[in-house]
C-alpha positions in Angstrom: -67.3 181.0 -126.6 -65.3 178.6 -128.8 -62.1 180.4 -128.0 -62.9 180.5 -124.3 -63.6 176.7 -124.4 -60.1 176.2 -125.9 -58.4 178.4 -123.4 -60.2 177.4 -120.2 -61.7 174.1 -121.2 -65.2 173.1 -121.9 -65.7 171.9 -118.3 -65.2 175.4 -117.0 -67.9 176.9 -119.3 -70.4 174.1 -118.6 -70.0 174.4 -114.8 -72.7 176.2 -112.8 -70.5 179.3 -112.4 -69.7 179.3 -116.2 -73.3 179.0 -117.3 -74.4 181.8 -114.9 -71.6 184.1 -116.2 -72.6 183.4 -119.8 -76.2 184.1 -119.0 -75.2 187.4 -117.2 -73.2 188.4 -120.3 -76.1 187.7 -122.6 -78.5 189.8 -120.5 -76.0 192.6 -120.4 -75.5 192.4 -124.1 -79.3 192.9 -124.6 -79.3 195.9 -122.3 -76.4 197.5 -124.1 -78.1 196.9 -127.4 -81.2 198.7 -126.2 -79.1 201.6 -125.0 -77.5 201.9 -128.4 -80.9 201.8 -130.1 -82.1 204.6 -127.7 -79.1 206.8 -128.5 -79.5 206.2 -132.2 -83.1 207.1 -132.0 -82.6 210.4 -130.2 -79.5 211.6 -132.0 -80.1 214.1 -134.9 -77.2 213.0 -137.1 -74.4 210.5 -137.4 -71.7 212.7 -135.9 -73.6 213.0 -132.7 -74.1 209.2 -132.6 -70.3 208.8 -132.9 -69.6 211.3 -130.2 -72.2 210.0 -127.8 -71.3 206.4 -128.3 -67.6 207.0 -127.6 -68.0 209.4 -124.7 -70.8 207.5 -123.0 -69.2 204.1 -123.4 -65.9 205.2 -122.0 -67.7 206.9 -119.1 -69.7 203.8 -118.2 -66.7 201.5 -118.7 -64.5 203.4 -116.3 -67.1 204.1 -113.7 -68.6 200.6 -113.6 -65.4 198.7 -113.0 -64.8 197.2 -116.4 -61.3 198.7 -116.8 -60.4 199.3 -113.2 -61.5 197.6 -110.0 -64.7 198.9 -108.5 -62.8 199.7 -105.3 -60.9 202.4 -107.1 -64.0 204.1 -108.4 -65.7 206.6 -106.0 -69.2 205.7 -104.8 -70.6 208.9 -106.4 -69.3 207.8 -109.8 -70.7 204.3 -109.3 -74.1 205.9 -108.5 -73.9 207.8 -111.8 -73.1 204.6 -113.6 -76.2 202.8 -112.2 -78.3 204.0 -115.3 -76.4 201.5 -117.5 -76.0 197.8 -117.5 -72.2 197.4 -117.3 -72.1 198.1 -113.6 -74.9 195.6 -113.1 -73.0 192.9 -114.9 -69.8 193.6 -112.9 -71.7 193.4 -109.6 -73.6 190.3 -110.8 -70.4 188.6 -111.9 -68.8 189.3 -108.5 -71.8 187.8 -106.7 -71.7 184.7 -109.0 -68.0 184.1 -108.5 -68.3 184.5 -104.7 -71.3 182.2 -104.4 -70.8 178.6 -103.3 -72.7 176.6 -105.9 
């Protein structure tokens, strides 16, 4: 947040869009933390945790629109990504940025 305030200015972060984007990011962080806890709970050993965390995180990052625009991702892949929070955050951020506040 400190680096973002230096780059974009403190006024950008304290605007209504900025506050909503930070809140969206915080909620997404909590959801990702819970998913990581779930994977660590069901995994039998450390190697499986590493494999699942890498594979699942790359799958969700590419299918939710974090690395590529959501327009490039097929609707079927977006439906598969609905089980995780990154696609919710991308959609929420799009709504926040398009809203007239």
